[in-house]
C-alpha positions in Angstrom: 31.0 -19.6 65.4 27.5 -21.2 65.9 27.8 -22.8 62.4 31.2 -24.3 63.4 29.7 -25.8 66.6 26.8 -27.2 64.6 29.1 -28.8 62.1 31.3 -30.3 64.8 28.2 -31.7 66.5 26.9 -33.3 63.3 30.3 -34.9 62.6 30.5 -36.2 66.2 27.0 -37.7 65.8 27.9 -39.2 62.5 31.1 -40.8 63.9 29.2 -42.2 66.9 26.4 -43.7 64.7 29.0 -45.2 62.3 30.9 -46.7 65.3 27.8 -48.0 66.9 25.8 -49.3 63.9 28.2 -49.3 61.0 30.5 -52.1 59.7 33.0 -51.4 62.5 30.4 -52.1 65.2 31.1 -55.8 65.2 34.9 -55.6 65.1 36.4 -57.6 67.9 33.2 -59.7 68.3 33.3 -63.2 69.5 31.0 -64.1 66.7 29.0 -62.4 63.9 26.0 -63.9 62.2 25.1 -62.0 59.0 22.2 -62.7 56.6 23.7 -62.4 53.1 21.7 -60.9 50.2 21.2 -64.5 48.9 19.5 -65.4 52.2 22.4 -67.6 53.4 23.7 -67.0 56.9 27.4 -66.4 57.3 29.1 -67.0 60.6 32.4 -65.4 61.6 34.0 -66.7 64.8 32.2 -69.3 66.8 29.1 -69.3 69.0 30.0 -70.6 72.5 28.0 -73.8 73.4 26.5 -74.1 69.9 27.7 -75.8 66.7 28.2 -73.6 63.7 25.5 -75.3 61.8 23.0 -75.0 64.7 23.7 -71.3 65.0 23.3 -70.7 61.2 20.2 -72.8 61.0 18.6 -70.9 63.9 19.1 -67.6 62.3 18.0 -68.9 58.9 14.7 -70.1 60.3 14.0 -66.6 61.7 13.5 -65.4 58.1 15.4 -62.1 58.6 16.0 -59.6 55.8 19.3 -59.3 54.0 22.0 -57.5 56.0 20.5 -58.4 59.3 23.3 -59.0 61.8 23.7 -60.5 65.2 27.0 -60.3 67.1 28.4 -60.7 70.6 31.2 -59.2 72.6 32.6 -60.5 75.9 31.1 -58.9 78.9 32.7 -60.1 82.0 32.1 -63.9 82.3 29.3 -63.8 79.7 28.4 -62.3 76.3 26.6 -59.1 75.4 24.5 -59.6 72.3 24.1 -56.8 69.7 21.6 -56.6 66.9 21.3 -54.6 63.7 18.1 -52.6 63.3 16.9 -55.3 60.9 16.2 -57.7 63.8 12.8 -57.2 65.5 12.5 -57.2 69.3 10.7 -60.5 69.6 13.4 -62.2 67.6 16.1 -60.6 69.7 14.6 -62.2 72.8 14.3 -65.5 71.0 18.0 -65.2 70.1 18.9 -64.5 73.8 16.9 -67.5 74.8 18.6 -69.8 72.2 22.1 -68.6 73.3 21.3 -68.6 77.0 22.3 -65.0 77.6 
């Protein structure tokens, strides 16, 4: 019985981590900015108040590693920004300042 509880706990944790940080974490996002392996920045959706090229250029200048991702979900009247673990804290704050969130 304890082994069954442990296995169920591990599966629940894995499901949560996949939902929170995996590829599905950004589903339903207003926009997603992703650094490609080539170093190019791909934008899905649109960044409110910014042109697509300004948003991509901003992220490209941060010199983030491949697979770094920034996305936003609606949160009441504003946006809630989310970041992959590849984005350091100081750059997260710079992104919030750039987007005015």
